[in-house]
C-alpha positions, 0 to 999 in steps of 0.5 A, a space after each residue: 509499468 508494474 503488474 502489482 502495486 504495493 500500498 504501504 505506510 512509509 513507517 513500515 518500509 522494513 516490513 514492506 521490504 520483507 514482503 517484496 522479498 517474499 513476493 519475488 521469491 514466489 514469482 511476483 517480480 513485476 511490482 511497484 513499491 514507492 520506496 524503491 522507484 520514486 526518485 527524490 525530488 520527483 512529483 511523488 503523487 503523480 508517480 504513485 497515481 500513474 503506477 497505481 493506474 497502470 497496475 492490475 493488482 493492488 496489495 495493501 500491507 495493512 498495519 496500524 500505520 496503514 490504517 492511520 494514513 490518509 494516503 494509504 486509504 486514498 490508494 485503496 479507494 482509487 484502486 477500488 474505483 478503477 476496478 483493480 484487483 485488491 488484496 490485503 496482507 494484514 500484519 500484527 494484532 489489529 485492535 478493534 478500535 484502531 484506524 480510521 474513526 477510532 477517536 470517535 469510537 473511543 468516546 
């Protein structure tokens, strides 16, 4: 299994692909990105869980889409509970009210 697991929203595949190019160009060749490794029709949740569990580092590509995704948040929490090294790459101007719980903050 890969050393590095990239957590991202499927709505940000193009951005994730650009990050993968940068990571590989900078020596991070052993990585798992779900849009490149999971075969259509497979049990994607089981494959994500296995890959996240086997990696040593989780990189979260944090965007408004990532913040709005329960699946991405669950990947982050699972990595934290398993004691994985967790790094975030923040993309775009994040609104202070964006993300989890923003409806309550908006009133």
